[in-house]
C-alpha positions in Angstrom: -33.9 24.3 4.1 -33.4 21.2 6.3 -30.1 19.5 6.4 -29.6 15.9 5.0 -26.7 14.3 6.8 -24.9 11.3 5.4 -26.5 8.4 7.2 -25.0 5.4 5.5 -22.2 4.4 3.1 -22.3 1.2 1.1 -19.2 -0.2 -0.5 -19.4 -2.8 -3.3 -17.4 -5.9 -2.3 -16.2 -8.9 -4.3 -15.4 -10.7 -1.0 -17.4 -9.5 2.1 -15.2 -11.5 4.5 -12.0 -10.0 3.1 -13.5 -6.5 3.2 -14.3 -7.1 6.9 -10.8 -8.2 7.7 -9.3 -5.3 5.8 -11.3 -2.5 7.3 -11.4 -4.2 10.8 -7.6 -4.3 10.8 -7.2 -0.7 9.6 -9.8 1.1 11.5 -11.2 -1.2 14.3 -14.7 -1.2 12.9 -17.3 -3.8 14.1 -19.5 -5.8 11.8 -23.0 -7.4 11.7 -23.5 -10.1 9.0 -26.8 -10.2 7.1 -26.1 -13.4 5.1 -23.0 -14.3 3.2 -23.1 -11.3 0.8 -23.8 -8.4 3.1 -22.4 -7.0 6.3 -22.9 -3.7 8.0 -20.2 -1.8 9.8 -20.3 0.4 12.9 -17.9 2.5 15.0 -16.9 4.6 12.0 -18.9 7.7 12.9 -21.1 7.0 9.9 -23.0 3.7 9.5 -22.5 1.7 6.3 -22.2 -1.7 4.8 -20.5 -3.9 2.3 -22.6 -5.2 -0.6 -21.4 -8.4 -2.2 -24.4 -9.1 -4.3 -23.2 -8.5 -7.9 -26.7 -7.6 -9.2 -27.1 -4.8 -6.6 -23.6 -3.4 -6.4 -23.1 0.2 -7.5 -19.9 2.1 -8.3 -18.2 3.3 -5.2 -18.0 7.0 -4.1 -14.8 8.4 -2.8 -15.0 8.3 0.9 -12.5 10.4 2.8 -11.4 9.2 6.3 -9.7 11.3 9.0 -6.5 10.4 10.8 -4.1 11.9 13.3 -1.0 10.2 11.7 -1.2 10.1 7.9 2.2 8.4 7.3 1.3 5.6 9.8 -2.1 5.0 8.1 -0.4 4.9 4.7 1.9 2.2 5.9 -1.0 0.3 7.5 -2.9 0.4 4.3 0.0 -1.1 2.4 0.6 -3.7 5.1 -3.0 -4.8 4.9 -2.7 -5.3 1.1 -4.1 -2.0 -0.1 -2.5 -0.2 -3.0 -1.7 3.5 -3.0 -3.2 5.2 -6.0 -2.2 8.8 -5.1 0.7 9.3 -2.8 0.5 11.8 0.1 -0.1 15.3 -1.2 -1.1 18.7 0.3 -4.4 20.4 -0.2 -5.9 23.5 1.4 -6.4 22.5 5.1 -4.3 19.4 5.2 -2.7 16.4 3.4 -4.1 13.2 2.1 -3.5 10.1 0.0 -5.8 7.8 -2.0 -5.8 4.0 -2.0 -7.6 1.0 -3.4 -8.9 -1.7 -1.1 -8.9 -5.4 -1.9 -12.1 -5.1 -4.0 -10.8 -2.1 -6.0 -12.8 0.6 -4.1 -10.9 3.9 -4.1 -10.9 5.8 -0.8 -8.8 8.7 0.7 -7.3 9.3 4.1 -6.6 12.9 5.2 -4.9 14.7 8.1 -6.0 18.2 8.9 -3.4 21.0 9.5 
């Protein structure tokens, strides 16, 4: 059977400009605007975009991001205005935390053992 890699992740966004500021400040992603209600992102190992069109937004999947310094990233999320929904906890193979961004999307950040 052939593999089907993840090729794109799309986040719903209530404010595309705010989403760009938030993720750009945390992870250093670059953006390409496609009108006022859509922007793609790059430099995240997986391509994706922010969809601000309310008629086309879907519920967000949980995306897990990798980091070398979990505590520092947790502090950066809080400083950027994100809210921690699940504090740092251990799981087989590492530790992670969950947070909500400015539009209410829940994501996770992990650090491998």
